[in-house]
C-alpha positions as MATLAB code, in Angstrom:
seq = 'XXXXXXXXXXXXXXXXXXXXXXXXXXXXXXXXXXXXXXXXXXXXXXXXXXXXXXXXXXXXXXXXXXXXXXXXXXXXXXXXXXXXXXXXXXXXXXXXXXXXXXXXXXXXXXXXXXXXXXXXXXXXXXXXXXXXXXXXXXXXXXXXXXXXXXXXXXXXXXXXXXXXXXXXXXXXXXXXXXXXXXXXXXXXXXXXXXXXXXXXXXXXXXXXXXXXXXXXXXXXXXXXXXXXXXXXXXXXXXXXXXXXXXXXXXXXXXXXXXXXXXXXXXXXXXXXXXXXXXXXXXXXXXXXXXXXXXXXXXXXXXXXXXXXXXXXXXXXXXX';
ca = [
      -3.009   37.589   32.695;
      -2.912   37.475   29.116;
      -1.595   40.559   28.252;
       1.420   40.277   30.807;
       2.332   37.135   28.802;
       2.241   38.690   25.684;
       4.684   41.323   26.774;
       7.113   38.453   28.127;
       6.693   36.518   24.531;
       7.460   39.678   23.147;
      10.189   40.793   25.180;
      11.653   37.193   24.600;
      11.585   37.579   21.044;
      13.097   40.969   21.225;
      15.868   39.417   23.002;
      16.610   36.549   20.589;
      18.850   37.968   18.154;
      18.362   37.173   13.939;
      20.726   35.097   12.965;
      20.653   34.555    8.776;
      19.499   31.208    7.857;
      18.598   30.252   11.384;
      15.188   28.955   10.460;
      17.133   26.579    7.632;
      18.890   25.158   10.409;
      15.822   24.131   12.597;
      14.201   22.292    9.849;
      17.797   20.780    8.465;
      17.038   17.553   10.113;
      13.644   16.780    8.455;
      15.987   16.983    4.790;
      19.172   14.892    6.328;
      16.956   12.410    7.380;
      15.420   12.396    4.113;
      18.521   12.197    2.105;
      19.844    9.431    4.155;
      16.267    7.089    4.100;
      14.601    7.749    1.486;
      16.671   10.335   -1.277;
      19.810    7.790   -1.379;
      18.239    4.337   -1.040;
      16.096    5.340   -4.144;
      19.019    7.201   -5.894;
      21.428    3.628   -5.474;
      18.741    1.242   -5.994;
      18.136    2.873   -9.937;
      21.841    3.057  -10.540;
      22.221   -0.292   -8.846;
      19.558   -1.767  -11.868;
      22.240   -0.689  -14.289;
      24.827   -3.463  -13.251;
      25.487   -6.862  -12.657;
      25.497   -7.169   -8.645;
      25.826  -10.769   -7.490;
      26.359  -11.715   -3.673;
      27.393   -9.865   -0.652;
      31.194  -11.370   -1.179;
      32.529   -8.515   -3.654;
      34.760   -5.673   -3.416;
      33.273   -2.334   -4.277;
      30.407   -0.625   -2.833;
      29.913    2.773   -5.761;
      32.124    2.650   -9.269;
      31.494    5.310  -11.574;
      32.926    4.281  -14.754;
      33.013    7.868  -16.486;
      34.508    9.505  -13.677;
      36.654    6.240  -12.844;
      35.856    6.547   -9.352;
      35.599    3.128   -6.903;
      34.173    3.052   -3.272;
      36.323   -0.193   -2.502;
      35.522   -3.128   -0.108;
      31.855   -4.116   -0.479;
      30.563   -4.863   -4.173;
      32.389   -5.789   -7.653;
      29.599   -4.255   -9.916;
      29.667   -4.520  -13.524;
      27.979   -2.056  -16.068;
      25.432   -4.098  -17.941;
      23.329   -0.596  -19.106;
      19.390   -1.626  -19.936;
      20.261   -5.879  -19.939;
      18.082   -5.883  -16.890;
      15.441   -4.186  -17.783;
      15.586   -6.012  -21.181;
      15.738   -9.447  -19.623;
      12.267   -8.716  -17.367;
      10.780   -7.003  -20.265;
      11.172  -10.130  -22.955;
      12.617  -12.938  -21.194;
      11.608  -13.471  -17.834;
       8.248  -15.169  -17.704;
       8.183  -15.162  -13.734;
       8.564  -11.526  -13.759;
       5.250  -11.391  -15.827;
       3.656  -14.229  -13.692;
       4.119  -11.591  -10.844;
       2.616   -8.839  -12.847;
      -0.443  -10.603  -13.449;
      -0.659  -11.888  -10.158;
      -0.257   -8.646   -8.607;
      -2.387   -6.850  -11.354;
      -5.028   -9.495  -10.706;
      -5.800   -8.700   -6.925;
      -5.550   -5.186   -7.400;
      -8.458   -5.254  -10.732;
     -10.752   -7.338   -7.722;
      -9.264   -6.143   -4.651;
      -9.495   -2.185   -4.903;
     -12.850   -2.066   -5.882;
     -13.919   -4.795   -3.340;
     -12.458   -2.969   -0.602;
     -13.565    0.469   -1.267;
     -17.380   -0.602   -2.052;
     -17.445   -2.551    1.279;
     -15.607    0.244    3.023;
     -17.867    2.903    1.730;
     -21.160    0.800    2.404;
     -19.754   -0.260    5.674;
     -19.344    3.707    6.371;
     -22.641    4.387    5.147;
     -24.392    2.128    7.691;
     -22.418    3.288   10.524;
     -23.603    6.749   10.167;
     -26.737    6.048    9.668;
     -28.650    7.912   13.136;
     -30.772    4.818   13.526;
     -27.915    2.264   13.782;
     -27.291    2.074   18.020;
     -23.907    0.645   19.387;
     -21.858    2.534   16.560;
     -18.822    2.472   18.820;
     -18.786   -0.695   19.141;
     -19.336   -1.984   15.843;
     -16.859    0.331   14.392;
     -14.399   -1.537   16.800;
     -15.232   -4.752   16.186;
     -14.577   -4.017   11.805;
     -11.451   -1.791   12.610;
      -9.832   -4.167   15.017;
      -8.054   -6.570   12.118;
      -5.889   -3.431   11.074;
      -4.260   -3.476   14.812;
      -3.602   -7.145   14.053;
      -0.058   -8.298   13.200;
       0.776   -9.295    9.467;
       2.495  -12.829   10.514;
      -0.181  -13.811   13.113;
      -3.324  -13.043   10.592;
      -1.999  -14.541    7.325;
      -0.921  -17.598    9.600;
      -4.833  -17.654   11.051;
      -5.862  -17.814    7.580;
      -3.710  -19.979    6.544;
      -4.808  -22.593    8.964;
      -8.274  -21.641    8.280;
      -8.352  -22.373    4.143;
      -6.123  -25.185    4.695;
      -7.446  -27.744    2.031;
      -7.119  -30.952    4.582;
      -7.585  -29.799    8.374;
      -9.003  -26.031    7.759;
     -12.035  -24.682    9.486;
     -13.421  -23.441    6.143;
     -13.526  -26.774    4.526;
     -14.902  -28.548    7.484;
     -17.998  -26.420    8.154;
     -18.830  -26.848    4.427;
     -18.603  -30.773    4.366;
     -20.939  -30.437    7.456;
     -23.220  -28.645    5.143;
     -22.878  -31.188    2.666;
     -20.906  -29.321    0.128;
     -17.382  -30.427   -1.651;
     -14.123  -29.302    0.351;
     -13.056  -26.185   -1.952;
      -9.185  -26.579   -2.893;
      -8.217  -22.797   -1.316;
      -4.597  -23.449   -1.303;
      -3.883  -25.708   -3.723;
      -5.864  -24.783   -6.544;
      -4.384  -21.258   -9.008;
      -7.773  -19.888   -8.857;
      -8.861  -20.200   -5.611;
      -5.462  -19.377   -4.103;
      -5.631  -16.166   -4.943;
      -9.603  -15.755   -4.100;
      -8.099  -16.937   -0.698;
      -5.552  -13.867   -0.702;
      -8.437  -11.083   -2.027;
     -10.239  -12.072    1.290;
      -7.459  -12.310    3.270;
      -6.339   -8.731    2.253;
      -9.920   -7.454    3.024;
     -10.572   -8.983    5.736;
      -7.695   -6.819    7.091;
      -7.615   -3.457    5.275;
     -11.965   -3.264    5.049;
     -11.461   -1.161    9.117;
      -9.239    0.800    7.722;
     -11.047    2.147    4.634;
     -14.076    2.279    6.451;
     -12.394    4.890    9.347;
     -11.592    7.335    6.610;
     -14.507    6.891    4.439;
     -16.895    7.453    7.957;
     -14.812   10.346    8.816;
     -15.022   12.193    5.522;
     -19.065   11.684    5.618;
     -19.157   13.288    9.078;
     -17.591   16.058    7.425;
     -20.644   16.765    4.755;
     -22.261   19.603    6.118;
     -26.208   18.708    7.365;
     -27.774   22.141    5.298;
     -26.909   20.493    1.883;
     -28.727   17.280    2.723;
     -31.822   19.598    4.128;
     -31.573   21.885    1.146;
     -31.911   18.600   -0.794;
     -35.198   17.673    0.836;
     -36.642   20.689   -0.021;
     -36.181   20.154   -3.329;
     -37.478   16.971   -2.906;
     -34.776   14.196   -3.365;
     -35.008   11.483   -2.234;
     -32.254    9.108   -0.526;
     -30.791    7.974   -3.620;
     -30.487   10.888   -5.281;
     -29.306   12.952   -1.990;
     -26.478    9.825   -1.847;
     -25.694   10.568   -5.628;
     -26.003   14.635   -5.586;
     -24.987   15.421   -2.487;
     -22.812   12.442   -0.359;
     -20.365   11.489   -3.660;
     -19.334   14.836   -4.854;
     -18.571   15.770   -1.222;
     -17.053   12.753   -0.729;
     -14.817   12.886   -3.547;
     -11.541   13.984   -2.480;
     -11.452   10.864    0.557;
     -13.052    8.628   -1.936;
      -9.290    9.429   -3.905;
      -7.537    9.008   -1.684;
      -8.768    5.788   -0.379;
      -8.388    4.445   -3.760;
      -4.689    5.643   -3.982;
      -3.225    4.525   -0.696;
      -5.209    0.540   -1.475;
      -3.690    0.628   -5.452;
       0.000    1.680   -3.264;
      -1.172   -1.151   -0.612;
      -1.997   -3.859   -2.895;
       0.982   -3.320   -4.918;
       3.459   -3.744   -2.368;
       1.297   -6.812   -0.972;
       3.935   -9.321    0.675;
       3.416  -10.942    4.008;
      -0.024  -13.105    3.088;
       1.508  -14.745   -0.086;
       4.649  -15.384    1.711;
       2.850  -16.882    4.753;
      -0.597  -18.301    3.446;
       0.672  -19.486    0.055;
       4.381  -18.925   -0.171;
       3.875  -17.663   -3.608;
       2.549  -20.918   -4.689;
       1.005  -23.447   -6.454;
       3.296  -23.458   -9.457;
       4.021  -19.581   -8.519;
       0.290  -18.569   -9.263;
       0.044  -16.206   -5.974;
       3.424  -14.951   -6.347;
       3.550  -11.136   -5.956;
       5.998   -8.270   -7.335;
       7.502   -7.494   -4.204;
       7.849  -10.866   -3.463;
       9.544  -11.423   -6.686;
      11.976   -8.663   -5.222;
      12.769  -10.772   -2.239;
      13.577  -13.363   -4.249;
      15.932  -12.132   -6.376;
      17.902  -10.172   -3.770;
      17.839  -12.126   -0.431;
      17.684  -15.763   -1.652;
      19.235  -15.773   -5.632;
      21.605  -12.524   -4.112;
      20.917  -11.198   -7.080;
      20.685   -7.422   -6.250;
      21.457   -5.765   -9.709;
      18.089   -7.380  -11.117;
      15.772   -7.078   -7.792;
      16.900   -3.000   -8.422;
      15.736   -2.912  -11.584;
      12.292   -5.162  -10.546;
      11.866   -2.798   -7.738;
      12.313    0.392   -9.999;
       9.614   -0.590  -12.886;
       7.099   -1.498   -9.361;
       8.015    2.416   -8.590;
       7.468    3.566  -11.906;
       4.286    1.292  -12.344;
       2.635    2.279   -8.927;
       3.560    6.233  -10.100;
       1.843    6.026  -13.464;
      -1.005    4.906  -11.765;
      -1.213    7.372   -9.072;
      -0.831   10.173  -11.513;
      -3.734    9.194  -13.478;
      -6.055    8.433  -10.655;
      -5.208   11.591   -9.376;
      -5.906   13.458  -12.577;
      -9.185   11.595  -13.631;
     -10.335   11.338   -9.812;
      -8.989   14.895   -8.594;
     -11.324   18.124   -7.943;
     -10.245   20.980   -9.048;
];
């Protein structure tokens, strides 16, 4: 039966004429979509960052002064060179505040989420744990929760006056905590919310990595007299290194893209203490309609995340 099928396939293959460039035609939809939805927006954002582009009631979409080319009817662009970059780096205190807030969440959030994800994965990978499927589902369930829905729940839980967290603390005799009205506690609230949502995602990735480690390595380590900590240090961590690197890089990128949590839970407050870089881009682009300046902030954000990812891959990668 298999020989007949092979002969039929061979016959069909012989019947199809060889057309030069046909394979490239088959894969061309990917490159077309990549160019339209990723390459062009990225290049156009970089282009807009060198122009003053206020509002949506202007008259030209694209202007290239050196070639004297203008595509009219949408926006009026005025070339200003590096003025946007000079402004955001040396004059814009709110941009520096958003950069500080995002960096604070990154420095606290990423190590916390990676360590908790690894600890949870190790526990759920242990042989003595029962009902593993149930626990894995419960921990991973927040990943499927809608961003706005879970942010709204956290807004209600951590409300200073009517929130359940302060109600429980006061019932136990403790003082209420200003979760949303104090700068420090507002940032901590965001860290708790993001950790609750994305811990399950990291746990799933790390658990999959743990289950690919050959059991023979642990048996060889036991024959050499290795204890539990030594097996973790010399077998688990080296074997899990590529997976850990992926988790760290993806968590870093996700943290610098954080938007829904500060937008819904704190609104960027109090006094812009929790405004993030993406939230700042949103304000500039869609509230103040300063699209040129928002493009410059976007370029800086992409450059920052790219550099951090390259450094992490360089020093955390394997040969």
